[in-house]
PLY file of the C-alpha trace (Angstrom):
ply
format ascii 1.0
element vertex 185
property float x
property float y
property float z
element edge 184
property int vertex1
property int vertex2
end_header
48.77 66.25 92.71
47.62 69.47 95.26
45.32 69.41 97.93
42.07 71.18 97.35
41.86 73.98 99.97
37.87 75.83 99.69
38.43 79.19 100.63
34.30 79.93 101.79
34.23 83.70 102.69
31.95 86.72 103.20
30.70 88.98 105.02
28.59 88.51 108.67
25.82 87.33 108.66
26.47 86.27 105.22
25.47 82.02 105.03
29.54 80.62 105.33
29.30 78.64 108.59
26.44 76.55 107.08
27.67 76.75 103.46
30.56 75.31 105.53
28.63 72.18 107.03
27.15 71.30 103.66
29.83 71.40 102.23
32.24 69.62 104.47
29.48 66.69 104.87
28.38 66.21 101.61
31.84 66.72 99.47
33.39 65.19 101.98
35.41 67.71 103.19
37.50 68.30 106.78
36.08 71.63 107.41
38.64 74.30 109.12
36.48 77.73 110.90
38.49 80.65 112.23
35.64 81.55 114.31
35.76 77.45 116.01
39.16 77.98 116.74
38.62 81.24 118.25
36.00 79.73 120.50
39.02 76.90 121.54
40.68 79.52 122.86
38.33 81.75 124.38
37.57 79.00 126.60
40.76 77.89 127.84
41.35 81.83 128.81
38.13 81.44 130.53
36.68 84.74 129.37
34.89 86.67 127.30
36.03 87.57 123.63
35.63 91.38 123.68
38.09 91.05 127.15
41.09 88.88 125.92
43.67 91.63 124.05
45.04 92.10 120.71
47.14 88.84 121.02
43.40 86.52 121.03
42.46 87.52 116.84
46.52 86.58 116.48
46.91 83.32 118.48
43.41 82.42 116.80
44.55 83.73 113.26
48.06 81.93 113.41
46.64 78.20 114.92
43.43 78.26 112.01
46.74 78.61 109.96
48.63 76.27 111.18
45.93 74.04 111.56
45.67 74.46 106.88
48.94 74.16 106.16
49.02 71.00 108.59
46.28 69.74 106.73
48.11 70.36 103.22
51.31 69.09 103.68
49.70 65.77 104.65
48.38 66.37 101.30
44.20 66.66 102.88
42.54 68.49 100.57
39.90 70.69 103.52
37.66 73.70 103.60
38.62 77.20 105.38
35.84 78.95 106.36
36.61 83.49 107.66
35.34 86.71 107.66
38.42 87.40 106.20
38.60 90.38 104.09
41.20 90.99 100.85
44.07 92.75 102.89
44.28 89.85 105.67
43.75 87.08 102.78
45.98 88.35 100.92
48.76 88.36 103.10
47.65 85.17 104.01
46.76 82.89 101.35
49.71 83.05 99.17
52.48 80.70 100.72
48.69 78.11 100.54
48.33 78.71 96.79
52.32 76.74 96.48
50.92 73.39 97.82
47.20 73.42 97.06
44.44 74.34 94.42
42.85 76.87 96.51
39.22 77.85 94.88
37.58 80.20 96.69
33.68 80.53 97.04
32.80 84.05 98.15
29.06 84.14 99.48
26.56 87.31 99.11
23.99 88.81 99.91
22.06 91.91 100.53
24.23 93.60 103.22
20.92 94.57 105.17
19.95 91.22 105.54
23.30 89.31 105.93
22.87 92.23 108.44
19.68 90.98 110.31
20.92 87.52 109.89
24.19 88.32 112.21
22.06 90.68 114.94
18.78 87.84 115.29
21.81 84.77 115.16
23.82 87.55 118.47
20.33 87.96 120.08
19.37 84.36 120.14
22.06 83.15 120.89
24.16 84.27 124.05
26.88 82.56 124.02
27.17 84.27 120.95
28.13 86.94 122.17
30.57 85.58 125.26
32.99 84.14 122.64
32.53 86.81 120.34
31.46 90.33 121.44
29.93 91.19 118.17
29.82 95.19 118.81
26.96 95.28 116.02
24.65 92.80 118.92
26.05 95.21 121.24
24.92 98.21 119.93
20.99 96.45 119.32
20.85 95.67 123.02
21.19 99.12 123.82
18.85 100.38 121.43
20.39 101.72 118.39
20.33 99.74 114.72
23.51 99.27 113.48
24.42 100.10 109.46
25.94 97.42 107.32
29.51 98.28 107.36
31.78 97.28 104.55
33.49 94.55 103.80
36.56 94.40 101.07
35.92 90.95 99.50
39.50 89.30 98.75
40.33 89.58 94.84
43.66 86.75 94.69
44.05 86.29 90.96
42.24 82.21 92.01
39.32 80.68 90.50
36.34 82.79 92.19
32.94 81.64 92.58
30.67 83.87 93.63
27.05 82.70 95.23
24.39 83.81 96.40
22.75 82.83 99.59
20.38 84.75 100.26
17.19 82.83 99.47
18.84 78.32 99.48
22.18 79.32 97.36
22.44 80.39 93.76
24.50 78.19 91.55
22.99 75.69 93.58
25.46 73.71 94.96
26.08 70.68 92.70
26.08 73.05 89.94
29.30 74.69 91.95
31.28 70.90 92.38
30.96 71.19 88.71
32.81 74.30 88.97
35.01 73.64 92.08
35.97 70.96 90.76
36.51 71.07 87.19
40.13 71.46 85.57
42.28 70.52 88.86
45.17 69.80 87.98
0 1
1 2
2 3
3 4
4 5
5 6
6 7
7 8
8 9
9 10
10 11
11 12
12 13
13 14
14 15
15 16
16 17
17 18
18 19
19 20
20 21
21 22
22 23
23 24
24 25
25 26
26 27
27 28
28 29
29 30
30 31
31 32
32 33
33 34
34 35
35 36
36 37
37 38
38 39
39 40
40 41
41 42
42 43
43 44
44 45
45 46
46 47
47 48
48 49
49 50
50 51
51 52
52 53
53 54
54 55
55 56
56 57
57 58
58 59
59 60
60 61
61 62
62 63
63 64
64 65
65 66
66 67
67 68
68 69
69 70
70 71
71 72
72 73
73 74
74 75
75 76
76 77
77 78
78 79
79 80
80 81
81 82
82 83
83 84
84 85
85 86
86 87
87 88
88 89
89 90
90 91
91 92
92 93
93 94
94 95
95 96
96 97
97 98
98 99
99 100
100 101
101 102
102 103
103 104
104 105
105 106
106 107
107 108
108 109
109 110
110 111
111 112
112 113
113 114
114 115
115 116
116 117
117 118
118 119
119 120
120 121
121 122
122 123
123 124
124 125
125 126
126 127
127 128
128 129
129 130
130 131
131 132
132 133
133 134
134 135
135 136
136 137
137 138
138 139
139 140
140 141
141 142
142 143
143 144
144 145
145 146
146 147
147 148
148 149
149 150
150 151
151 152
152 153
153 154
154 155
155 156
156 157
157 158
158 159
159 160
160 161
161 162
162 163
163 164
164 165
165 166
166 167
167 168
168 169
169 170
170 171
171 172
172 173
173 174
174 175
175 176
176 177
177 178
178 179
179 180
180 181
181 182
182 183
183 184
């Protein structure tokens, strides 16, 4: 049987990290977070994320997908969490379709609510700015309230589940688990 790879994605502030961490604990799957890898890289480089040149994102993306590949090559099911949009997922995900049974979980909610969550997190966690240099948070600090951006949902032709994260999880996680694990190859 192929290992299972759950890809959890959605727009910033949609609840990806919270959901990923919960599923990792409850479903006993290792979690590989693109943001956590970026934070480790920034620790190594010793400078804020918004001062890194473009290579910072390239390095962290490469490391993210290399770690996932290593786990899957060893038959280890896992969770991959990142806010990538269709363009990046469609570029990086196809090789994984051969080695894993991939499921796409997309966190969804009203873009204004997601933006407010994103801004609240950035304003309450000074480390967030150091590691990620969130432009929207910088705008808010200067007195300008940003508008929600657009986010291009991945369309990969694989089992895809939308989870409304506005108030808890809809569908509930026990139902989601049945759907995700149904029909495993």
